[in-house]
N, C-alpha and C positions, 0 to 999 in steps of 0.2 A: 563392610569396611568401617573401621573406627575413625571418628572425626576428631581433629585436634581441638582441644578446648582452650580458647584464648580469650575471646570477647564474650559477653553475656549472650545467651541464646538457648535454643533447644537442640539437644544432641542425641543421636541414636548410634547404636552399634549393630552391625549385622553379624549374625551367627547362624550358619546354615543348620537346619533348613528354614530358619526364620530370618527375614530381612526387614529391617526398619531403619530408615534414614529420614533426615529432615525433608519436609516438602511443604510447598505452598498449596493453597486450594486451587485445583485445576480449573481453568476456564474453558477448556476444550483443546483444540489442536493448534499447533504453530506450524507455519510454512515459511520457508525462506526461498526466494527465487526472484527472477526478473519480472517486471511488469512494465506497462506502457507509461503509467502515471504514478504519482505518489512521491512522498519524501523518501530519499535514499538512505537506507541504514537505520530507519526509525521504526521500531515495531509499533504497529497500529492495529487495534482490534476492530473488526467489522462483524456485524450480526446478521447480515443477509447478503445474498449474492448481488442484489441491486446496489447495496452500499459498497460492496467490493468494486463493482464497475465504476461507481462514482469516484471512489478514492484512487483506484489503481488501474482503471481503464480496461478495455476489452481487447479486440483483435488488433494486429499490426500487419501492415502490408510489406511484403518482402518479395522481390522478384516479380512484382505484379499480382501476387496472390495473397489473400488474407490468411493469417495464422494466429493462433493463440499460444501464449506461453503455457507450459505445463502448470505453472502457478495458477492460471485461470481455470484450467480444466480440473485441477484438484479442488479448487474452491467451489466450482459448479457442483461437483459430485458430493462434496462435504455438506453443502446446504440442502441439496436434494434429499439426502438421507437423514435430515433432521437436525443437522448441526445448528447451533445458535451463537457460538462465539468462535471466531477464528483470528488468531494473531498472525498478521502478515508483515514480513520484513522484506522490503524491496532491495535487491542488489543490482548494481550497475557497474560499468567500467568507465573510469575517468571521473572528471569533476562535474557534478550536476548542481545547478543553482536555480533559484526561483525567478520567475518573471515578476516585474513590478510595474506600477503605474502611478503617476502623480496626479492627484485630483486638484483641480485649479480653483482659485478664488478670483478676485477682480483683476482687471488689466493693469499691468505694470509697464508695458512698452511694446515696441514692434521690432521685427527684424525680417529681412528678406528670406524667403523660404524656397519656393519652387519657380521654375521658368517655363514659359511657353513662347512659341514663335508666332508672330503676326506679320503682315505684309502691307507696306504703304505703296500704293500704285498710282501712277498718273492717269487720270480720266478727265478729258476735256478741260485741261488747264487747271484742274484741282487734283489734290491727292486724297484718296479715300483710304481710311484705315479699316481694314477688314479683319475678321476673326471674332467669333462669337464671345469668347472669353473676355477679349478686350472691350468690345462695345458695351457689353452688359455691365462690366465692372466700372468702366469709366463714366458713362453717362446715364446708367440706369435704364437704358432703352431695351426694347425687345432684342432677342438674339439676332445677330446679323446686321444690325443697323450700322450706318456709316458715320464717320466723323469727318467733317470738312476741314481741310488744312490748306493754308496758303504757303507758297514756296518762294525761296530766293535762289536764283541760279548764278553761279560764278561765271566769269568770262569764258571759261573752258566748257561751259554748258553742263558742268557737273553739279550735283546737288550739294549745297552748302548748309542750308538750314530749313527748318520746317516750323511753321507756327500752327499749333493745334488750337482751334477756337473753342472747343468744348471744355468747360471748366478752367480755362486759362492755362498759361504756361507756354514756354517756348522750348522746343527740342532742337539742339544743335548736334550735328554728327559727332560722336565720341563723348557726349555728355549725358548725364542722367537728369531727368526731372521727376519729381515725386508728386503723385496725386493721392487722394485718400486710398489707402491700402494698396497702392500700386506704384511701380516705377519702371522707366524704360531705359534701354540703351540701344544703340543701333549702328548699322554700318551700311555703306553703299553696296548694292548687289546688282551691278550692271544696269545699263539704260537709266531710266529714271525710277527704278524700284528701290525701296529701302526696307531692309529686313529689321523688324523690331523684335526685341526679346522682352517679354513681360515677366517681371518677377513679382509673384504674389507676396504680400507682406504677412508674416505670421504674427498673430497677436500673442505677446508674451504675458501669460497670466501668472499671478503669484501662486506658489504651492501652498495648498491648504492642508493636505495630509497625503500620505503615501500608503498604497496597498501593495501587498505581495502575495503571490500564489503559494499555497502550501505544497502543491505538486511541483516537481522540479524537472528541468530539461527544456530544450529548445521547442519542444512540442507545445509548451505553454505560451509561446510568443504569438499572440494574435495580431499584433501590429496596431497602427492607428489610422492607416489610410482606408477610407470608406468609399464605397460605390454610391451612385445616386440613390439606390434603394436602402442605403444605410448598412450594407454588409461590410464587414472587415475583410480586407484582401487576404489576410493570413488567418482568418477565423476558421476554426474547425470544431467538431463536436467534442474534442478533448480539451480545448483551451477555453478561456473566459474573456468576458468584457464586463464593463461596469456602467451604471447609469446613475446620475444624481437627479432626483425629482422632488417636487414639493418642498422647496426651501421656504422656511418660515422665519423671517428675521425677528418677528415679535417674540417668539419662544427660543430662537437660536437652534432650531432643529431642522433636519432634512431627512429624506429617504434615500437609502442606498440600495440599488438592485444589483445582484450578481447574475449576469446573463451568460448563456452559452455562446461560445465564440463565433459560431456560424449562423446566428440568427440575424434577422433584419428588422428595420424600424417598424414595418407593418406586421411583422410576424415574430414577436419576441418570445424567446424561451427563457423564462425567469427561473433561476435555480434557487435563489434565496432572496428574501426581502427583509431589509433591516429598516424599520420605520421609526421615525422620531428619534434619531440619534443626534448627539450634539458634539461640540468640540470643547465642552466645559469639563475639565478633569475633576471638578468638585461635585459633579452630579452622577447619578447612577446610569443616566443615558449616555454618558461619555462613550464615544465610538470605540475606543480601545477596550473599555470594560465590556461593552456589549458583544463585540465581535471577537476580541482576543488579540494579543500581540506577542505570543510566545513563539520562539524559534528553538529548534532542537538540533543539536549537532552531535555526531558520534566522536568520542575521544578514546584515547588509549593511555593507560598508566602502567608501563611495563607490559605485561601480558593481559592486564585487566581492562576490558572495554567498559565504557560507561557513556551515558548521555548527558550533555550539558544543556541546561535550560536557560534561556535568556528572555526576559520579558516578565511583566508583573501580572498580566491577566490571562487566565486559561482560555484556550481557543474554543469558541463555540460554533464558528463557521466551519464547514467541511471543506471550503474552497480557498479562503483568503485569511490573511491576518492584516492588522493595521501596524505597519512597521514603524511609522513615525507620524507625529502630528506637528506640522511646522507652524501652524497658527492657532494655538489653543486659545480658548476664550474663557479664562477663569472668572467665575462669578458673573456670568453673562447678564443675569438679571439682578437688579438692585433689590433693596429690601422691600420696595413697593411692588416688585414684580415687573418693573419696566426694563427694557433692554438698554444696554449701553451702546450708544451709536458708534463708538470707536471700534467695536468688535464686529459690526455687521459686514465689513469688507473681508473679514476672515472666513466667512461662510462660503462653502463651495457654490459655484454658479451651476446652473442647469447644464448638463453635459453628459456625454457618453464617450467611451473610448476603450482601447484594448490594453494589453500588457506586453511588455518587451523586456529584453535583457536576460532572459533565461539561457543558461548554458548547459551542455550535456546532450549528446546525440546517441540514439540507439544504433546508428550506423556511422561508419567512417565515410568520407566523401566518395561517392560513386559506388559504394559497396552494396552487394546483394547477399543476403544470408538465407540459408535454408534451415529453418528452425526445427525441422523434423530430424535432422542429422545431429548426432552427438558424438564427438570425438575427444581425444585427449586434450585438445586445445580449444574446442568450441562447445560450450555448454549453453545452447540457445543464444549464441552471440557473445557469451562471456567466457571467462576462464574459471577454473575451479578456485583459484586464489581469490577471486572477487567475493567469494562467500565467507572467507575466513573471519573478517571483522565482525560480521553479523552473527556468525556462529558463536564467537567468543562473547559477544554482548549478551546473548541469551543464556550464558552460564549463570547469570544473576537470578536465582530462583526467588529471591525476596521481591524483585521487581516484576518478573514475568512468570506467570503461572500457566501451565498447560500439562496435559497428560499424554500427548503424542506429538512428536516433531518430525517433519518431513522436508526433504530437500530434493524433490523430483528433478532429475537431470544429471545428478552426480552418480557416477557408475564406479563401483569399487574396483573393477578390473583395470581401469586406467590409473597409472601411477600417480599423476597429479591429483586426480579425484580421491584416490585412496588416502593420501596424506591429509586432505581436508576432512574426509569421512572418519578417519581414525581420531582426529581431534574432536569431532562431534560425538563419537561414541564415548570418548573419555569424559567430555562435558556432561553427557546424558547420565553416565554412571555416577559421576560426582554429585549431580543434582539429586538423583535417586527418585524423581517424581514423574518420570515420563519414559516412553519407549519409542524406539526409532525403527520404522519400516525402512529397510535398506534394499537398494537394487545392486545386485552383484555383477551382472553382465549386460552388455549392449544388446540391441536388437539382432535377431538371427544368430543367436549363439546356441551351443549344444548343451545337452545335459551334463556331459563331462566338464564343460567350461564352468558352469554354475557350481557344480560340486567342488571343483578345484578352488574356487574363490571362497566358498563357505568354509572349507577346511582351514582357511587362514584366520578365521575369526573365532573367538571364544568369549561370548558375553551374553548375559540374560537381559540386557537393556536394549537389544536390537533383535529384529526378526526379519528373515528374508522370504520374499514371495516371488514366484516365477511361474509362467513366462510373462512377456509383455502382453498388453491388452489393446484391443481396438475399441475406442471410446467415442461416443458422439460428442462433438464440440458444439455447444449451444450458441457460442458467439458467431460462428461462421456456417452453421448447419452442415458441417463436414465431419467425416470420420477420421480419427487421428490415432496413430499408434503411440502408446504411452507406456513407460515403465510402471510396474505394479504399484510402487509407492505413491503414484499419483492418485490412486483410487483407494488404497487401504485405509487411510484415515476416515473415509466415509463408511467403511465396513465397521470400524471401531465405534463410531458415533451411533450408527444404527443399532449395534449390539447394546450400547449403553442406554439408548432410548427405549428399547423394547424389553430389556432385561436389566442386568447390572454389569458393572465393569468386570466382575469376577466370573462371568459366564464366558464361554469360549466364543470368540468372534470367527466362527468357522461353521461349516455344515449347512444343511438345507434350511435351518430355522433362522440363523443369524449371519450366515456367511454368503448369502446370495448377493450377486452384483448386477442389479437390474439395469444399470446404465452402461454395462459392458456388452458389446456386440459379440465378440469372440476373442479367445486367447490367440496369441501368435501360433501356438502349437496345441493340438488336442492330445493330451497325455494318457496313454494306456496305463493300466494298473502297474505294470512292471516298472515304468518310468516314475510313476508316483511313489512307488516303494523306494526306488533308488534315491529320489529327492528327499523323502522323509527320513530315511536312514542317515542322511547327511545334513540334517538340520534345516532343510529348505521346505517351505510350505507350498505345495503345488496348488495351482489354480486350474480346476478341472471343468469340463463341460459334461452335463448329464441331460439326456433326452427328456423333454417335458419340464425340466427345472431351469436349465440355462447354465450360466457361469457361476461357479461356487468356489470360495476359498475352502480348500480341503486339507487343512493342516493348521496347527497352532503351536509350533515349536519356536522357542527362542534360539539364538545362535550359541547357547551354552553347550559345551562339549560334555561335561560331567552330567550323569543322569541323576538329577535331584528334582524336587518339586519345581525349582526355578527354571527348568528347561521347558516350561510351558507358559505360553502367553497369558493365559487366564490367571495363573498364580502370580506372575509378575505384576499384572494389572490389579489384582486383588490387593497386593501390598502397597501399590501406588495409591489406591483409593483409601486404604486404612491409614496410611501415613499422612495423607492429605487432611483427613478429618482430625486425627489425633494430634497432628502437628499444630493445627489451628487452636485446638483446646489447650495444648501445652503452652503455646505462645502467650496466652493470657495469664500464665502462672509465673512468668519471668519477673523477678524482683518482688514476688509475694513472699510472705513468711514461710520458711521451711518448717511447717507445723503439721500436726495431725489433721487439722481442719482443711488445710490446703490439699493434702493428699486425698482426703475423703471427697473433696470437691471434684478432683480429677476422676476418681473412681466412679462417682455418681453420674458422670456423663459418659465415660468410655465404656463401662460395662453394659449399659442399656444399648449403646450403639452396636457393640459387638454381638449382643444377643439378636439384634435386628439382622445383622449380616448372617448370623447362623441360621435364623429362620428363613432367610432368602437364599439359602443354599450356597453360601460362600465359605462357611466353616463347619467342620465336624465338631470341633470343640475349641475352647480358648480358656486362658486364665490370665488375669492381670494382677501383678504384685507391685504394690507401692506402699510399703510399711517399714517398720523398724528393721526388718530383716535385710533390706537393701539400702536403708538410710540410717546407718549407724553414726555415731559421733564423728568418726573420721570423714565420712561423706559430707555431713552437715558442715563441718569445719572448712571444707573445701568449697563451700557455697554451691553445692550440687544437690539436686533433687532427682533421685533415680527411680525408674520404673522398669519392670520387666513384663513383656507381653508374650505369652506362649500361644501359638496358633497351630491348628491342624487344618490346613486348607482342603477344601473339597476337590477331589480329582475328577476329571471328565472321563466319560466313557467313550474312548476313541476307537476301541476294538470291540465290536459286538460279536460274541461267539454263541451260536445257538446249535445245540446238538439235536439232530433228528434221529430217533431210535425206533426201528421197526421191531415189533414183538409178535410172537405167534398168537393166533386166535385163542382167546380164553385166558391169556396170561394176565396177571395182575400188574397194574401200574404201581410204581414206587410211591410211598406215602409222601 
């Protein structure tokens, strides 16, 4: 298809049987889907499955059982088969925000915080104040010690006042008295018993700086209440806590630890250590510079999605950002290297704590979801419409580069899913640099069902594979039924690692699926023939070999070279390389030297592709024949590339001929 020439750039025209469109250099696969953790709607590249777990989380518990999203299972298989770059975009339903924490500096004041009950009882003419929290806090004695009190009784023999001798002060019914870090109120509670309510005073510290989690959702709320062992009440292996250690007022630096939310004081799980950071924005060790302070939000301009970036310093932490510094210390050291005393109170005190305030839940209140079931309205707990914004965001091929995109969980036979998938097919076609493995039918469908759906599509930028597959889930050590698109990106990346993109990702050499236990259906040849005749790539089982992708058709109806996956992926690879070369020519002189520079790079590359069995023949033309005065006056530089792609041997036909004894064999 021809591209409209408006702003400067590199443009291609498609002419069957040759297809060339603009493309960015691919980084691998892109996957869109729900995850437990991570920023919502922000494409993020991970390079290992371990990093995927760090950024996007593992299993989720629903109905008392652990499950993994299809996103996780796809990432597992992709990296197992040699993938090195995976672009992950988390989708969710509702509003998700980050959790945050305020890191404190010195004391600014006090306020009442929590309450406990204690009892004042009459014992042999005196009143004893009991309750370990009270006795320890008030007089610094061992737990359970008593406080002696004298009393005044009214004429009615009711209690009217109590004098507490420890640390001074008088308590009168209905009044408060304040001790260091404590206060009381009380009421008569029958007989001569007095119920006291103890209110602990919270020390109000100044805010030094504020941290925010990169991952979003209430799962990131680890809380601040700690047990005696130093464990956070709401801490989990998915959320975080922080610790400030080694504060040095002489240099104005301190150490920040990012810890796992479910660790304890005696058994810390340290995820990141940021040593010798400061609050001085004029220095390279300024905490915002070292850790990063950028936030990303997804926006929409008409139908064009984009990402807005706020913050000056790129994020280097995988877990947190510095959202603000309330007490900066500019020029903390003077010219002689001495610290300025007015800034020492701005430094954080030694402390640790959790994060709070994150919003966004994977479940509605009291809800239990079965993530193995996919329906018109339930896509692993979401709806198909939740995918739309991220799908549109990835239309931007200048910003996001990949050669295969997958949305496991969206099924074409469901009307709501079809609308979203049609948009994705359009976007993929317009990008021209990737292919979409698509799932046509739900679990437990028939051959006629999948054929009916395939006949609704006509595109060489998508390929259908069937049936569903039973796959091992490493997160839960369980076997899970998955649509084929969950695993197909791993087949593609294995093909590319062992051969080239223009080889067929099918058959016993490159199409085996070692992580698949069994297909939903074992397909005899007659059904495989039916599927292949209708543009569907069967997944078959062979004794001694296992599960194999046994087809490589795109969903194009017309019989041309582009109805094969290997040819479409050949053009994706060629356009990726040639597009990168061409980009360097934008705004260069439209001269013979510029054209020869292009030819000197592209011709050797295509020769290499030819030697590696990607092309039978090729020709590149960029000279005066297609760059006449009228073209030059339009500020265009035109090239024409003619390709004869190598076809795969999908049908092996061998004739066995029996001849009489003594007959001569043909030469």
